[in-house]
C-alpha positions in Angstrom: 63.6 136.6 85.1 62.7 136.8 88.5 63.0 140.1 90.2 65.3 140.0 93.4 66.2 142.2 96.4 68.8 142.7 98.8 68.3 141.0 101.7 70.4 143.5 103.9 72.4 140.3 105.3 75.3 139.5 104.1 75.3 135.6 104.4 71.5 135.5 102.9 72.4 138.2 100.0 69.5 138.6 97.4 66.2 137.1 97.6 62.8 137.3 95.8 61.2 141.0 95.5 58.1 139.2 97.2 59.7 137.4 100.0 60.5 138.7 103.5 62.9 138.3 106.2 61.3 137.4 109.6 62.9 137.1 113.1 62.9 133.3 114.4 60.4 134.0 117.2 57.9 135.7 114.8 57.3 132.4 113.2 58.5 130.0 116.6 57.4 129.9 120.2 61.0 129.1 121.4 61.6 126.8 124.5 64.2 126.1 126.5 65.4 122.9 128.1 66.9 122.0 131.1 68.4 118.7 133.3 66.4 117.0 136.5 68.8 116.6 139.5 70.9 113.5 138.5 70.8 112.0 142.1 67.4 111.5 142.2 66.6 108.1 140.7 62.2 109.2 140.4 63.4 111.6 137.7 64.9 109.0 135.7 64.5 105.9 133.3 60.6 107.0 132.7 58.8 107.3 129.1 59.8 110.6 128.2 62.5 111.2 125.8 65.2 113.4 126.8 67.4 115.1 124.2 70.9 116.6 124.3 73.4 117.8 121.4 74.9 114.5 121.6 71.8 112.7 120.8 71.0 113.4 117.0 73.1 115.2 114.1 72.0 117.4 111.4 71.7 114.8 108.7 69.2 112.6 110.7 66.7 115.1 110.0 64.3 113.6 112.9 65.0 112.9 116.3 63.1 110.7 118.6 64.9 109.2 121.4 68.1 110.0 123.1 70.4 108.1 125.5 68.4 108.9 128.4 64.7 109.0 129.3 62.7 111.3 132.2 59.6 110.7 134.1 56.9 112.6 134.7 58.2 114.0 137.9 61.3 114.6 136.7 60.1 116.8 134.1 57.9 118.7 136.6 61.1 119.1 138.9 63.0 121.4 136.5 62.4 124.0 133.8 62.3 121.5 130.7 59.3 121.0 128.7 57.3 119.1 126.8 57.9 119.8 123.2 55.2 118.5 120.5 55.8 116.3 117.2 56.6 118.8 114.5 58.9 121.0 116.5 62.7 121.5 115.6 65.5 120.8 118.0 68.4 123.3 117.7 71.6 122.8 119.7 72.7 125.9 121.4 75.9 124.9 122.4 78.8 121.8 121.9 78.3 122.4 118.9 76.0 125.4 118.1 73.3 124.7 115.2 72.7 120.9 114.9 69.3 120.9 113.8 66.3 118.1 114.1 62.6 118.0 113.6 60.9 116.2 116.9 59.0 113.3 115.3 57.2 112.5 118.9 56.8 114.4 121.9 59.8 114.7 123.8 61.9 117.3 126.4 65.8 118.6 126.2 68.2 119.2 128.1 69.5 123.2 128.3 72.1 122.6 125.6 68.9 122.8 123.3 66.5 125.3 122.1 63.2 123.9 120.8 61.3 126.1 118.1 57.3 125.2 118.1 55.8 126.4 114.7 53.0 128.9 114.4 50.4 128.9 112.1 51.5 129.5 108.4 54.9 128.0 108.5 56.7 125.0 106.9 59.0 123.2 109.5 60.5 121.2 107.1 61.6 124.5 105.0 62.8 125.9 108.2 64.9 122.9 109.0 66.6 123.1 105.7 67.1 127.0 106.4 68.5 126.8 109.7 70.7 123.7 108.5 73.0 125.8 106.3 73.7 128.6 109.0 75.4 126.9 111.8 78.6 129.1 111.0 76.4 132.4 111.1 74.8 131.5 114.3 78.0 130.7 116.1 78.9 134.5 115.4 76.1 135.3 117.6 77.4 132.9 120.7 79.7 134.2 123.4 81.1 132.6 126.5 84.8 131.6 127.8 84.5 127.9 128.6 82.8 127.1 125.8 80.5 129.3 123.3 77.1 129.4 123.2 74.1 131.4 121.3 71.5 132.8 123.9 67.8 132.3 123.2 67.4 136.1 123.3 70.1 136.2 119.9 68.8 132.8 118.2 64.9 134.4 118.4 66.3 137.8 117.1 67.9 136.0 114.2 66.6 136.4 110.8 65.6 133.9 108.2 64.4 134.1 104.7 60.5 134.0 104.6 58.6 133.1 101.3 54.7 132.4 101.7 53.4 129.0 102.9 53.0 127.5 99.5 56.3 128.6 98.4 58.3 127.1 101.5 56.4 123.6 101.2 57.3 123.3 97.4 61.3 124.4 98.6 60.7 121.6 101.0 59.4 119.3 98.5 62.0 119.9 96.1 64.8 119.4 98.4 63.8 116.3 99.7 64.0 114.9 96.6 67.1 116.3 95.6 69.2 115.9 99.0 67.9 112.2 99.0 69.6 111.7 95.3 72.9 113.5 96.6 72.6 111.7 100.2 72.5 108.4 98.1 75.6 109.5 96.0 77.4 110.3 99.2 76.8 106.7 100.5 77.4 105.0 97.7 80.7 107.1 97.0 83.3 107.6 99.5 85.9 109.6 97.8 83.7 112.1 96.5 81.9 112.7 100.1 83.2 116.0 100.7 82.3 117.6 97.4 79.1 116.1 97.5 78.0 117.3 100.5 79.4 121.1 99.6 77.2 120.5 96.5 74.2 119.7 99.1 74.7 122.7 100.8 75.0 124.9 97.7 71.6 123.4 96.7 70.0 124.1 99.9 71.2 127.6 100.0 70.3 128.5 96.7 66.9 127.0 97.2 65.8 128.2 100.5 67.2 132.1 99.6 65.6 131.9 96.2 68.6 132.8 94.1 68.4 133.5 90.6 71.4 131.2 90.0 69.5 128.1 91.1 67.3 125.9 89.2 63.8 127.5 88.1 61.8 126.5 91.3 58.8 127.4 89.7 59.2 124.9 86.9 60.9 122.4 88.9 59.2 122.0 92.2 56.9 118.8 92.7 53.1 119.8 91.6 
């Protein structure tokens, strides 16, 4: 039986003995977005995708384009940055916790934080981890008009950290299993909610190494 330990975080529970917890900022460079001045025509309709939380859902997995593009001049006019392919885009407000992976270079507005991976990080694994913790991210949010999680709170949020090989195996396993569940969801409208709950539970058990999950040492693709 796999040796487990208490993570010290209620919503994560136990994790395998050899895993760690790491703050998001340890594994990612976190970049904020911004909006060019709306009345300046030279800032808009360029060839740089500009993403807002309204442009994607977590279920999309990847994001490449939004409803608007900006120009190089528009990007230079404000505090947004060009985020490389393979980064995680996270919505910090309205709503909090949508995640997707950039499939090409893009910029975002101030409603998003982008996570640019550092060494020894499997982006797909962390996409799955972040996808199940929207309620927990919301607990760290504040605001009167609308709730928003700050870049500092997000950067210090702790997530399970297995070694890179394990991250990749978990991501590969979840790609296969979630694809099967997504196909069932598409074909069975009446059981959608139950299947979605099953999908969330599957991701949680896999990314936290729970002993109740399918034995990941034997079920990962080789």
